[in-house]
Backbone as a chain_set.jsonl record, in Angstrom:
{"seq": "MAINKNKTGLTFGFLISFMHLVWSILVALGLAQAMLDFVLGLHMLSIPVIVASFSWGKALGLIVITFIVGYVFGWLMAFFWNKCFKGATQ", "coords": {"N": [[-4.168, 7.138, 20.168], [-0.894, 6.15, 20.728], [0.935, 3.201, 19.888], [3.244, 1.328, 21.741], [6.293, 0.721, 20.373], [8.471, -0.932, 21.112], [7.381, -2.628, 23.113], [5.388, -3.879, 21.618], [6.937, -5.159, 19.678], [8.404, -6.911, 21.348], [6.289, -8.47, 22.326], [5.253, -9.719, 19.966], [7.618, -11.034, 19.206], [8.091, -12.807, 21.4], [5.732, -14.334, 21.257], [5.861, -15.613, 18.703], [8.343, -16.944, 18.916], [7.787, -18.592, 21.086], [5.893, -20.354, 20.02], [7.563, -21.765, 18.302], [9.299, -22.858, 20.13], [7.592, -24.704, 21.333], [7.197, -26.356, 19.097], [9.825, -27.34, 18.815], [10.038, -28.807, 21.179], [8.115, -30.77, 20.673], [9.411, -32.091, 18.555], [11.699, -33.029, 19.904], [10.494, -34.805, 21.678], [9.583, -36.701, 19.981], [7.076, -36.468, 18.859], [6.41, -34.828, 16.79], [6.192, -35.675, 14.077], [3.779, -37.115, 13.949], [2.016, -35.047, 14.632], [2.447, -33.276, 12.51], [1.633, -34.878, 10.332], [-1.074, -35.123, 11.006], [-1.996, -32.415, 10.869], [-1.455, -31.8, 8.175], [-3.148, -33.663, 7.005], [-5.649, -32.647, 7.81], [-5.75, -30.495, 6.126], [-6.129, -31.726, 3.804], [-3.898, -32.628, 2.398], [-1.205, -34.433, 0.978], [1.848, -34.714, 1.465], [5.107, -35.784, 1.2], [6.744, -35.369, 3.908], [9.346, -35.516, 6.184], [10.163, -35.445, 9.525], [13.182, -34.382, 10.84], [15.872, -35.587, 12.972], [16.186, -34.451, 16.382], [17.99, -31.508, 17.23], [19.931, -29.663, 19.406], [21.291, -27.271, 18.763], [20.093, -26.429, 16.328], [17.458, -26.124, 17.224], [17.727, -24.06, 19.136], [18.693, -22.034, 17.433], [16.46, -21.756, 15.722], [14.533, -20.774, 17.531], [15.705, -18.361, 18.423], [16.05, -16.914, 15.999], [13.379, -16.737, 15.102], [12.352, -15.198, 17.169], [13.685, -12.758, 16.735], [12.76, -12.082, 14.137], [10.001, -11.923, 14.693], [10.036, -9.802, 16.531], [10.923, -7.676, 14.896], [8.817, -7.555, 12.983], [6.676, -6.946, 14.727], [7.548, -4.471, 15.755], [7.627, -2.958, 13.386], [4.909, -3.091, 12.677], [3.73, -1.618, 14.791], [5.017, 0.824, 14.364], [4.052, 1.62, 11.79], [1.312, 1.62, 12.357], [1.18, 3.695, 14.24], [1.959, 5.809, 12.582], [-0.08, 5.845, 10.642], [-2.419, 6.211, 12.111], [-2.126, 8.452, 13.687], [-3.127, 10.618, 16.149], [-5.687, 9.662, 16.08], [-8.8, 8.997, 17.597], [-10.338, 6.935, 20.116]], "CA": [[-3.208, 6.664, 21.14], [0.236, 5.478, 20.078], [1.326, 1.865, 20.352], [4.662, 1.258, 22.086], [6.955, -0.143, 19.381], [9.298, -1.941, 21.771], [6.509, -3.624, 23.755], [4.73, -4.645, 20.564], [7.972, -6.03, 19.131], [8.668, -7.986, 22.312], [5.118, -9.345, 22.366], [5.27, -10.541, 18.755], [8.802, -11.894, 19.262], [7.868, -13.891, 22.351], [4.662, -15.206, 20.761], [6.346, -16.44, 17.602], [9.4, -17.849, 19.387], [7.167, -19.601, 21.951], [5.316, -21.374, 19.145], [8.657, -22.588, 17.791], [9.776, -23.633, 21.278], [6.675, -25.842, 21.431], [7.534, -27.262, 17.993], [11.096, -27.999, 19.148], [9.745, -29.806, 22.212], [7.444, -31.886, 19.992], [10.442, -32.834, 17.819], [12.533, -33.727, 20.899], [9.721, -35.904, 22.274], [9.206, -37.652, 18.941], [5.652, -36.321, 18.563], [6.226, -33.854, 15.716], [5.768, -36.303, 12.821], [2.347, -37.402, 14.057], [1.325, -33.756, 14.596], [2.542, -32.77, 11.139], [0.752, -35.713, 9.509], [-2.445, -34.767, 11.359], [-2.307, -31.087, 10.339], [-1.504, -31.899, 6.711], [-4.364, -34.399, 6.681], [-6.775, -31.729, 7.946], [-5.749, -29.634, 4.942], [-6.293, -32.631, 2.66], [-2.621, -32.648, 1.685], [-0.361, -35.602, 1.154], [3.186, -34.287, 1.083], [6.078, -36.617, 1.936], [7.635, -34.58, 4.763], [9.864, -36.322, 7.291], [10.78, -34.625, 10.559], [14.554, -34.822, 11.119], [16.167, -35.807, 14.387], [16.317, -33.239, 17.179], [19.32, -30.928, 17.416], [19.88, -28.505, 20.314], [21.753, -26.074, 18.058], [19.064, -25.994, 15.394], [16.302, -25.681, 18.007], [18.06, -22.745, 19.677], [18.736, -21.118, 16.302], [15.081, -21.533, 15.298], [13.855, -19.934, 18.519], [16.317, -17.021, 18.411], [15.75, -16.24, 14.729], [11.964, -16.389, 15.056], [12.149, -14.072, 18.076], [14.158, -11.544, 16.055], [11.817, -11.774, 13.056], [8.761, -11.49, 15.333], [10.258, -8.469, 17.094], [10.969, -6.713, 13.787], [7.466, -7.399, 12.456], [5.882, -6.23, 15.727], [8.02, -3.083, 15.788], [7.159, -2.318, 12.154], [3.466, -2.952, 12.754], [3.45, -0.482, 15.67], [5.509, 2.032, 13.689], [3.1, 2.014, 10.749], [0.049, 1.935, 13.018], [1.309, 5.039, 14.801], [2.01, 6.77, 11.469], [-1.363, 5.908, 9.95], [-3.519, 6.589, 12.995], [-1.672, 9.507, 14.594], [-4.188, 11.526, 16.541], [-7.009, 9.031, 16.02], [-9.408, 8.777, 18.917], [-11.012, 5.646, 20.233]], "C": [[-2.124, 5.849, 20.425], [0.504, 4.109, 20.714], [2.826, 1.895, 20.62], [5.349, 0.243, 21.168], [7.755, -1.259, 20.046], [8.439, -3.034, 22.413], [5.798, -4.494, 22.719], [5.718, -5.614, 19.929], [8.266, -7.2, 20.051], [7.504, -8.978, 22.372], [5.085, -10.275, 21.159], [6.446, -11.523, 18.799], [8.611, -13.073, 20.191], [6.788, -14.855, 21.864], [5.175, -16.159, 19.688], [7.423, -17.417, 18.076], [8.831, -18.92, 20.319], [6.547, -20.722, 21.122], [6.403, -22.302, 18.607], [9.351, -23.367, 18.909], [8.909, -24.876, 21.445], [6.971, -26.853, 20.322], [8.821, -28.028, 18.303], [10.898, -29.074, 20.207], [9.051, -31.016, 21.599], [8.44, -32.737, 19.214], [11.281, -33.652, 18.802], [11.812, -34.927, 21.507], [9.284, -36.951, 21.255], [7.731, -37.578, 18.55], [5.382, -35.447, 17.342], [5.715, -34.486, 14.427], [4.269, -36.586, 12.838], [1.54, -36.107, 13.983], [1.308, -33.197, 13.181], [1.626, -33.56, 10.199], [-0.722, -35.368, 9.751], [-2.849, -33.432, 10.73], [-2.383, -31.113, 8.813], [-2.762, -32.636, 6.258], [-5.608, -33.525, 6.792], [-6.894, -30.798, 6.742], [-5.889, -30.433, 3.649], [-5.063, -32.619, 1.767], [-1.883, -33.937, 1.983], [1.018, -35.254, 0.602], [4.18, -35.138, 1.873], [7.106, -35.761, 2.686], [8.052, -35.466, 5.928], [10.571, -35.394, 8.269], [12.153, -35.218, 10.884], [14.747, -35.026, 12.624], [16.427, -34.473, 15.087], [17.775, -32.815, 17.29], [19.18, -29.697, 18.299], [20.255, -27.219, 19.596], [20.71, -25.532, 17.095], [17.831, -25.48, 16.13], [16.547, -24.278, 18.57], [18.093, -21.694, 18.57], [17.339, -20.762, 15.813], [14.371, -20.564, 16.236], [14.4, -18.505, 18.501], [15.938, -16.266, 17.14], [14.271, -15.859, 14.655], [11.632, -15.272, 16.045], [12.545, -12.765, 17.391], [13.177, -11.128, 14.954], [10.485, -11.276, 13.639], [8.883, -10.098, 15.914], [10.221, -7.412, 15.992], [9.567, -6.489, 13.217], [6.569, -6.648, 13.436], [6.253, -4.762, 15.796], [7.505, -2.328, 14.565], [5.651, -2.118, 12.168], [3.1, -1.752, 13.621], [3.881, 0.833, 15.032], [4.497, 2.523, 12.658], [1.726, 2.344, 11.325], [0.094, 3.369, 13.55], [1.337, 6.106, 13.71], [0.634, 6.95, 10.822], [-2.485, 6.46, 10.818], [-3.111, 7.628, 14.023], [-2.83, 10.461, 14.865], [-5.585, 10.924, 16.476], [-7.531, 8.802, 17.423], [-10.141, 7.448, 18.922], [-12.481, 5.807, 20.446]], "O": [[-2.424, 4.97, 19.618], [0.318, 3.91, 21.914], [3.592, 2.427, 19.817], [5.025, -0.945, 21.188], [7.72, -2.403, 19.593], [8.732, -4.221, 22.275], [5.628, -5.697, 22.918], [5.375, -6.768, 19.669], [8.367, -8.342, 19.604], [7.718, -10.187, 22.459], [4.909, -11.484, 21.31], [6.291, -12.699, 18.471], [8.924, -14.209, 19.833], [6.917, -16.067, 22.041], [4.947, -17.367, 19.759], [7.418, -18.584, 17.685], [9.336, -20.043, 20.343], [6.659, -21.897, 21.472], [6.176, -23.504, 18.472], [9.929, -24.425, 18.659], [9.424, -25.972, 21.671], [6.996, -28.059, 20.567], [8.893, -29.236, 18.077], [11.52, -30.135, 20.141], [9.354, -32.155, 21.954], [8.336, -33.964, 19.207], [11.544, -34.831, 18.563], [12.435, -35.943, 21.815], [8.687, -37.966, 21.616], [7.196, -38.524, 17.972], [4.237, -35.34, 16.904], [4.881, -33.89, 13.745], [3.572, -36.327, 11.857], [0.492, -36.07, 13.339], [0.282, -32.706, 12.71], [0.928, -32.976, 9.37], [-1.518, -35.327, 8.813], [-3.918, -33.326, 10.129], [-3.282, -30.51, 8.227], [-3.369, -32.276, 5.25], [-6.521, -33.637, 5.974], [-7.989, -30.367, 6.381], [-5.781, -29.889, 2.55], [-5.168, -32.601, 0.541], [-1.934, -34.462, 3.095], [1.308, -35.473, -0.574], [4.094, -35.201, 3.099], [8.186, -35.469, 2.173], [7.213, -36.089, 6.578], [11.471, -34.647, 7.886], [12.271, -36.41, 11.167], [13.885, -34.677, 13.43], [16.836, -33.497, 14.459], [18.673, -33.647, 17.425], [18.407, -28.79, 17.988], [19.612, -26.188, 19.794], [20.467, -24.326, 17.046], [17.222, -24.5, 15.701], [15.675, -23.412, 18.49], [17.58, -20.589, 18.747], [17.061, -19.6, 15.521], [13.69, -19.642, 15.787], [13.63, -17.547, 18.558], [15.546, -15.101, 17.206], [13.942, -14.767, 14.191], [10.726, -14.479, 15.792], [11.814, -11.777, 17.465], [12.81, -9.957, 14.855], [9.908, -10.314, 13.131], [7.956, -9.295, 15.812], [9.567, -6.379, 16.136], [9.171, -5.345, 12.992], [5.781, -5.798, 13.02], [5.378, -3.901, 15.886], [7.009, -1.207, 14.68], [5.163, -1.082, 11.718], [2.251, -0.949, 13.233], [3.185, 1.841, 15.149], [4.128, 3.697, 12.651], [1.049, 3.247, 10.835], [-0.832, 4.153, 13.339], [0.794, 7.195, 13.898], [0.234, 8.068, 10.497], [-3.402, 7.107, 10.311], [-3.682, 7.682, 15.112], [-3.426, 11.028, 13.949], [-6.565, 11.602, 16.785], [-6.774, 8.451, 18.328], [-10.511, 6.913, 17.877], [-13.2, 4.815, 20.565]]}, "num_chains": 1, "name": "protein.A"}
């Protein structure tokens, strides 16, 4: 059974851009630094990373670009899946 390339691309695009929307909200609310420090600590890393101030333009750019990249990766994944498993039964 073939995977729909457009639907897969949209799914990946929305998933990845949604994760970055959440990150942008954390930055806007001033919670991102604490989250980043927590995650780095879980990985036993001590890297001096400072979250910059929130910018609407950068947040929108981040979300749009990650949607496009997610769509392309999802489309390519479905394309190659369909090529590799053409005629495969479940």
